[in-house]
N, C-alpha and C positions, 0 to 999 in steps of 0.2 A: 900586159900584166900579170903575174903569176897568181893562179887561182888560190882561194882558199882550201885547205884540206879537210875533209871530213871522213873519219873511220867509223863505220858501222860495226858493231860487236854482234854477229849473228846474222846468218842468212836466211831467216824464215820470211813468212809473208809480210810481215811487218818491217823488217830490216830491208828488204829488196824494195816495198813500196817506198819508203823514206829516202832510201837511196837515188831511186829514179826521181822524186821530186827535188831532192838538192842539186842533182845533176842538171835538172831542167833551170834551176836558179843559178847555176854558173858556178858550182862547187866542183872541185877533183874530189870523187868519191872512192875509197876502198871499203869492200864488205869482207870482214873476216869470218869466215865459217868454220867452226872446230870439226864438223863432220866431213864425210866424204862427198856430201851433195847438200844442196842448198833446198830450203823449203821448209827447215823445222819440221813440226809436227805434220804440216801438209807435205807429205812425202809419198814415195814410191817403192811398191815391191813387185817385181816380174818374176815369173817362173813357168816355163813349158808354155808360153803363149798366153798365160792368165796375166792380167794387169789389175793391180791393186792400189787403190789409195789407202795410206796408212793411218791417216787422221781424219779430218772434216769430210764428210761424205754429202754434205747439202749445203747450198748457199741460200740466203736471202737478201732482200733489198739489192738487187741486181744492178740498180742505178750507181750505187756507191763502188762497184767494180768498174763499171762505164766510166765514172768520173776520174778515177786514178788513169785509166788510158789516155782520156781526153786531156787530162791536165799535163801530160808529157808530149802532146801533138800526135796521139794516136787514136784510133778507134777499135774498141773492143771487137766488133763485128769483123775486122780484118784477122783477128788473133784466136777467137774463140766462139764456139757454137754452143750457146745456152739451151738447155731443154726443160721445159716447165715439168716438173714431176706431178702426176695427176693419177690417182688421188695422193694426198700428202702422205698418208701411211696408212697401213691396217692395224687395228688394235684387236689383240686376242685376250681374252680373260679366261682365269681358270674354270669358271661356271660354264664355259662353252659359248659366251657372247663373243660375236666377232662383227666388226663392221670397219668400212673404208672412210676415213676421215678426209672429207673435201671440203669445198667451199659450197657445197648444196646442202645446207643444213637439214632439211626435212628428209633428205635421202637416208642419212645416217643416224639422226636423232630416231626416226621411225623404227629401228631395228632394236633399240633397246626394251629389254624386258622390263614389265613394271615400272614405265617410265613416269614420274611425276609430272603432272600437267604444268607445274610451275617450272621446270626445268628449261623449257623452251625460252620463257621469258627470261628465266636467270641466264640462259646462254646470251641473249642479246644484251642485258645489263653488263656482262661480264666483258663482253667486246667493247661496249662503250665505255668501260673503265679502263680497258687497255688503250684505247683510242685516245682519251683523256691523257694517259701517262705517256703516250707517243707524241701528242702535240705539245705537251711541256718538255719533254726531253730531247726532241730532235733539234732545238736551236739553243739548248743549254747543255746537258749533260753529254749529247753525243756530239757536240761541236767545240764545246770549249771546257777549259779547266774550271773546277767550282768556283774559284775565286773570280773568275771572269763572267759568271752567269748575271743574267739581268737581276735587278732588285725584284725581291718576291711581290713588291707593290706594283711591278709593271704590268699594266692592263694585257698585255699579250700572254703573260704566264698566268695571271688571275682567272683569264676567261677559260682555261681548259683544265684549271687545278681540281682534280679529283679530291673534294675534301672527305668524302666517305669511302671507306673500304680500301683506299689507295696507300695508306700509312702504316697498317698493322702487320700483321703475320700473315704469310702467304697462304698457308694451308687454311686458316681461318676465313680468308677472303673467299678461297675457293667453295668452301663449305657453306659460306653464306649466300652463294650464287645457286649452287647445285644441291639437289636432294640424292639423285641417282649416286650411288657407289661407283659406278661405272665412269660416269662423267668426273667425278672427284678425282678419282684414280689417274684419269686421262690428264686433267689439267694439274693435278700435283707432280706430274713428270717433268714439267717445263723448267722448274730451277736446276735440273740434272743438266741442261744446255750449257750451265756455269759451273758445273760440278758441285752443286749444293743440294742441300735437303729442304723439300717444300716445308718441313716442320720447324726450320730454324731461319728461313730466308724472309726478308720484307716483301710485302705485298706489291710493291711496285714493280716486282719482276712478273706482273701479268702482262706487261708490255711485251714480252716475249710471245706469248701465244697470239696475242693481237697481231704482232707483225707477220707470223708464219701464216696465219690463217688470211690475213687481208692482201698480202703481197705474194704469197706462194712460196713453194720450195723449188729450188732450180739446181740442176745438175750440169756439168760441163761435158760435152762430148770427148770421150776419150780418156774421161776422169779428171777430177779436181786438180791433180797434178800439172795438169795442161795450163793452168794458171800460173805456176811457178815456171814452167818451161817458157810460158810467153814473156813473163817479165825478165827472164834471163837472157833471152833474145834481145829484147829493148834495152838491157842493161849494157851487153857486150856492144850493141850498135852506139850507144850513148858513151861508150869509153870507159865505163865503170870498171874498177879493178876488182875483179872476183876472186878470192882466195879461200880454197878449201883445206882442210887439215891445219887449219891456222888459229889454234886456240889463243885467245888473248888471257894472258895470266895477270897482267897488272895495267892499271890506268895511270898514267904518269900525270903530275901536275906540279905546276909552279906558282907561288904568289896567289894562291886560291883559284888558279883556273887550270884546265887540262892542257897538256902539251903534247899528248900523245898516247899510244899504247905499247906494251911490250908483249910479244908472244912468247909461247912457252918454249920456242927453240932460241929465245934471246932476241930475235929480231925486234928492231924498233921502229915504229912507224909515227912519224910527226902528224900533228893536227891540230887545227884550230877549233874544231869540235869533235867529240866522242858520243855516238848516240848507242845506247844499250838496247839490244834487242833480246837478250838473254832475260832471265830472271832477275827482277830490280834487286831482290833480297841479297844477291851476289855481289852488288857493286860495292859495299863497304870493304869486304874482304879484298877486292881487285883494287882498292884505294889505300890498303895497307892498314886500314883501321882495326883496332883489337877489340874482341868481345863480340863480333857479330859472327853467327855461324849460320845464316842464311834463313830461309822461311820457316818459322816456328812450326811444329808439328801440329799444334792445336788450330792453327789457321788455314792449313793445306786443304785444297779442294779434292774432289775425288780423282782416283786414277781408273784405271780399266783393265779388264782381262778380255784381251782381243784374240780372236782366230781367225785368220784369213785362209778361207777355204775354196781351192779350186775344186769343182766336182763335174765329173763327166756326163751327169744327167742333165737334161734340160727340163726346167720346171716352170712352164707357162702360166702355173696357177698361182705363181709369187707376183706380189707387186714389188716396186721398187724399194719401199720402206715398210718394214713392220715391227710391231712391238708385241713382245709376249710376256704379259703381266705376271708377276710373283701372286701368290695367294694372301700375303700379309704385307702390304706396302709398309706400315709403319714398323713392323719388325725389320723390315729389309734395311730401313734407314738407320734404326738403333743399331743394328749389326754393323753397318758400314761406319757410323761416325762416333758412336759410344763404346760398341765392343771392339771397334777396328779390326774386324776380319771380314773374310769375303763370306757373302749372304749364304744362309742355308738353302733357300729358294730364291734364286736371282730372277730380275727382271732382265728379259734378254732383247737387245736390239737386232734385227737382222736387215742388212743393206745389200741388196742384189742389183748392182749397178748393171749387169747383164742383161736384165729385163727391159731397160730403156735403151742399151748401147751393146751391139753385139761385137763392136770392136773390142772390147776387153776381154773376149774369150776366143780360144782358138778354134771357131767351128761350134761345135756342141758343147754343151755344159753350161755352168754359171761360175760367177765370182760371188762369194759370199764374204761380207765383213760382218762377223758375229761377236757383239760385245756385251759383256755385264759389267756394272759398276763393281769397283773394288777400292779399298780404302788406300790412300798414300801411304807409301813407306814411311814410317815415322822414326825409324832409328839410324838413318844415313847419317853418321858422323856427328851424332848428338846424344852421345852415352849420358849426359847430365839430364835428359829428360826421359831415361827410360823408367817405366813403372816398375814398382817392386815385382809384380807378377804380370808376365806377358803371356798372351794366349799362346801355347803351345802349338795349336792347331794351324796358325797361320804366321809364323815368324815371316820377316820382311824378305828374306832370300827364299823365294820360290824355289824347292827342290822338284825333282822329277815326279815324286809322289803327290806333292800338292797341286802342280800343275795338273795331273791327271784326276785328281778329285775335283778340281774346278771344271775342267772339261766336262766330268760325269755330270756334276751339277747342271750346268748349262743345257746339255743333251737330255737330262731328265725333264727339265721345264720345257723344252721345245717339243719333247714326244708327248708330254701330258697335255700340251696345247694343241696337237694336231700337226705340228709342222713335218714334213715327209722324213723318213729315215733315210739319211744320206751317209751315214757313216762307212758304208761299204763303197761309196762312189767317190770318195775323197781322192783327188789325183795328187794335189799339191796342199801343202798346209804350213803356216808360220804363226807362232804363238807369241803374244805379245803380254809380259806381265808388268806391273808398277815397277819393279826394278828395272827392267829392260828399258821401259819408257823413260825412265828418269836418268839412266845412264846414256841412252842414245841421244837424248835432247837437252841434257845437262838441265833437267827439271827436279826440283828439290822433292825427292819421294815420287817422283813420277806424276806429282800433282798436276793434272793436265791444264787446270785454267789457273795455277798459281794460288792465291788467295781465295778462299771460298766466299761466298756472298752472305754468310750468316751475320745478319746484324746490320745497321747502317753504316757504320765505319768501314767494314770490308768491303760492303756492296758499292758505297758511293765515293769512297775516300782513298782509293787506290794511290800508289805513288805517282806523283804528279809527272807531266812530260818533261818538264824541266826542273833540274835539281836545284833545291833551294840553297844550298851551302858553295857549291863546286861551279864555277864559271865555265861555259862551254860543254857542260855535262847534260846530255837529254835521255830520254828513255821513249821506246815503242813497243808496242807489242801487247800481248793478253795481261802481262803481270801488271801493267801501267794504265793509266786512264785512256780510254772509258771502261776497258775490261776486255775479257774473253770473247771467242767467236770472230769468224772471218770479217764480217762487216764492221764490227768494232775495232778490229785490228788495224783495218785499212782506215778507218777514222782517226785513229790514234796517229798514224803516219801523216794524216793531213794536219792534225793539230800540232804535231811535233815540228812539221818543216814550216808551218806558219810562224811558231814561235822563234825558230831559228832564224827565218827571214826578217822577224821583227828585231831581235836581240843582237844578231851576230853580222848583219849586213855591213 
């Protein structure tokens, strides 16, 4: 019998995962990737012996990755070596406070100056809140579409429901648990994991710090792109057709259901099912519907200003992850989301994978992923939404002077926080702006997580995995349910493949 045909638009992590799951179900699968390499945001840059992940730098909930491999008859241990990152991160504050954040609570709490005695108890209550949210979400939000959730009256849901502090504003919930400004700033950071502001996000995002603290952070030897390389090896073995430089321009349909896709070069591929792994907001345009111009500017998550730096100096004093906080966190997020400009004093994330894995450097030296949050580009093909007055300092197309100024601000914060002076030791460098991120990965404005998580609708009612109107059209990846982040992207692949098995078998 001839196999049913599935076309996956986009070869990111979610696209490859759903392709493998569908292949295991007996589908003939074609993955169409518009770029020259697979992986989407989880990608790779190599130069002079330095190897860099260009996107995610840490994974959580490693059993979700293991489940993907086992679901297709493989074992993750035969493909990847997971390294537990300890401590999780260093936190460095402008007033000189510094500590290593780990699962050993007294070790780092005891280093804080003027620590309020109530903060230790507040920390335990905050973890309990996160645990309750996790127990509620793991069999609902993280496993099923909202319409498939158990009834709110079900005992299994009610048992763990956090009735207090779990449903308000994220920052206010943090402030209700912690009195130390250092701890407030630390836990206010977590909504940035989904490209959002702590001052605008729902308190249910407290599940994120709980997951990281309780289950740890993990790194893949050789870099996280090894995940993509392993999935590609399995895809080739499974006979999945993998096409690069194959941008899908149109989703074809007849009688209310998809019939295939058309590539930019005119090539047509027939399909019983089409799975969108790109940004869900671009689908109406691919269907030929008028009036849709993609993800609205006001709903875009943050982007980033990223420097990939290979330095000749080895720095054993660094840990794998470090956060160098700005002096005024509220002002930083006001600049990002209200003023829509790069922060005057940005918080800097420094990832040094070479401290855990010397295979990513050519002998001596370090690989550094240095990132500051930046607003998404708001003006890409949306002239009807341009404000009357736009900040002259940071127009969307970053020129040489603007990149240099952002770089100066990043290094100014690092120097002020005691980071080693490395500018004369840089051997290789690659800089990513929101414009470059958006162009390379076809992400509206370079918004890394698609829609931000401000408010309940954006946080929990993302586009569903199965299209409501078009038969045979499905979605996978960070722009759809359950949202951004590598584990949730893999969960979206599981949800989507199960829906296809249910409705298309």
